[in-house]
N, C-alpha and C positions, 0 to 999 in steps of 0.2 A: 239519544240514550234511552228515551222512553220505549221506543219500538224494540231495541235490543234487549232491554230488561224484560219486557213482556214475552218476547220470543224465548229467551233463556229460561224464564220461569215456566213457560208452557212445556218446553222440552224436559225440564227437570221433573215436573209433575207427571208427564207421560212416562218417563223412565221409572219414577217412583212406583207407579201402578204396575208396571211390568216386571218389577224386581221379585226374585224368589229368595233373596238373602236379606237378613236383617241389616247387615252392614250397608248394603247397597240402598236399601229403603231409607236408612238414616241419612246417608250422604246426600241422596236426592231430595229428601225432605229439607235438609239444611240449605242446599243449593237453591231450591225454589223459595224457601223462606227468606233467604238473604235478598233475592230479587224483590220480594214483596216488601221487606223492611225498607228498601231504598225507594220503592214506588210510593209507599204511603205518605211520606213527607215530601212529595215531589214539588209542591208549592212551597219553596223554601222561605218565602217572606210571609207566609200565613202561619200565625202562631198555632191555630187549631190543627193545621196539617202537621206541623212539627210535633205537636202533642200526640197526635194519633200515631205517628211513626215511632215515637219513643215508647208509648204504651204497647204497641204491637211488638216492638223489639224486645222489651222486658218480658212480656208474657211468652213470646216465642222462645226466647233463650231459656226461660225457666222450664217450659214444657220439653224443650230439646234436652236439657240436662236430665230431667226425669226419665225421658225416653231412652237416652243412652245408658243411664244407670240400670234401668229395667232390662235392657238388652244384654248388658254385661253380666248381670246376675243370672239371666237365662243361659247365656253362653257358659258360665261357670258350672251350671247345673247339668247341662246336656252335652257340652263340649263341641257344639257346632252352631253355626248361624243360618244354615239352610232351612227353609220352612218345612220342606218335606222330610228332611233328616230329623228335625226336631219332633215332627209328628210320629215318626217311626220310633224314636227313643222314648217318647211318652207312652205310646201304645205298648211297648215291650217292657215298660217299667224300669227303663234304664236311666232314670233321673231322680234326684232328690226332690220330693214333692213340695215341701214348704217353701224353699227358695223359688221354685217355679210359680207357685200360687202368688207369692209376693210380687214377683216380676210381672205376672200377668195383670194383676190389679193396678200396679204402677204404670204399666204400659197403656191400659185403658184410660187412666187419668190423663196421661200425657197426650194421647190421641184425642181425648175429649177436649182438651185445651186447643189442640190444633184445628179441630173442625167446629168448635164453638158449641159443644153440648153443655147443658146445665148440669151441675152448678158452676161450670168453668167457662161461662159465656160472657162475663162482665166486660171483657175488653172489646167485644164485637161492636157494640153500638158506638163507642167513642172512636174506634178506628174507621168505621163506615162514615161517620159524620164529618171527620176531619180530612179524610183522604179525598183526592180529586175523584169526581164521579166515575170516570172510566176505570180508575184504580179500584174504587169500591166495588164496581161490577166484577172486575177481575178477581179480587179477593173473595167475593161472595160465591164464585163458581169454582175456579180451578183448585185452590188449596182444599176446599171442603169436599169436592167430588173425589179428588185424589186421596185425601185422608180417609174418606168413607170407604173407598175401594180397598185401600190397604188394610183398614180395620176388618173388612169382610174376609180378606185373604188370611189375615192373622188368625181370626176366630175359626173360620170354617176349614182352612187348609192346615194350619199349624196346631190348633187347639181344640179339635172336635172331642177329644177324650176328656177335656176339662170343662164341659158345658155346665156342670154343677157349680163351677166357680164364676164364670163370666156371664152366664145368663142373668142371675139376680142383679149384678152390677149394671148390665146394659138395660135391663128393664127399669131399674131405678132412674138411670140417667135419661132414658127415653120419656118416662112419665114426667120428670121434672122439666125437661126441655119443652114438652108440649104445653104443660100448664104455665110455667113461668114465661116462656117465649110469647105465647098468645096473650096472656094477661098483661104483660108489660108492653106489648105492641099496641094494645088498645089505649094505653095511657099517653102515648107519644104525640107530640105536636110537630116534630120534625119528620119529614118523609123518609130520610135516610135511616134514622133511628128506628122508625116503624118497620122498615124493610129488614133491618138488622135483627130485631127481635122476632119478626115473622120467620126469618131464616133459621133462627134457633128452634122455633116450633117445628118447622119442616124437617130439620135434622132429627128431631125427636120422632117424627113419623117414620 
């Protein structure tokens, strides 16, 4: 089961990065997330592993709900889910601006949860500490790199015309991630927790 789940998660994150449609991005995000939710509590007799899986599932489900809500609002405003068509609609002024701005900010918050950007990073250390070491390594790399790639595509392909909205949000999250991640990493006595907060700092960079 372990090998199958890792392979399915890897394929899901690969397809997530290659998607040009919000719906495909969401489905692949959830597919990869479900594999990760099962892998985190893989030591079923270890209470810490079970706790990490539960926390990962709750935060993942919350961020997924926010992401789907943001995408549905954006679809209602521009009447398409294709990244390139949304870009054209925004450039031509064919969208209601206030719902789009709200959905963009909510989408950044949801993706911030997914990739562990501050101030939405509090789940990261607990999940890393409780999950088996190979799973912690998997969660530290694949979901974060895929989420970061999707974030870049959404910002630079879909929303270049709204830089004045997302640049301040991203700058704030980056500064908080660098400061909080590195300061909290120095206070840790557990290697996994230190690596978790260090990863938050690196996501800020």
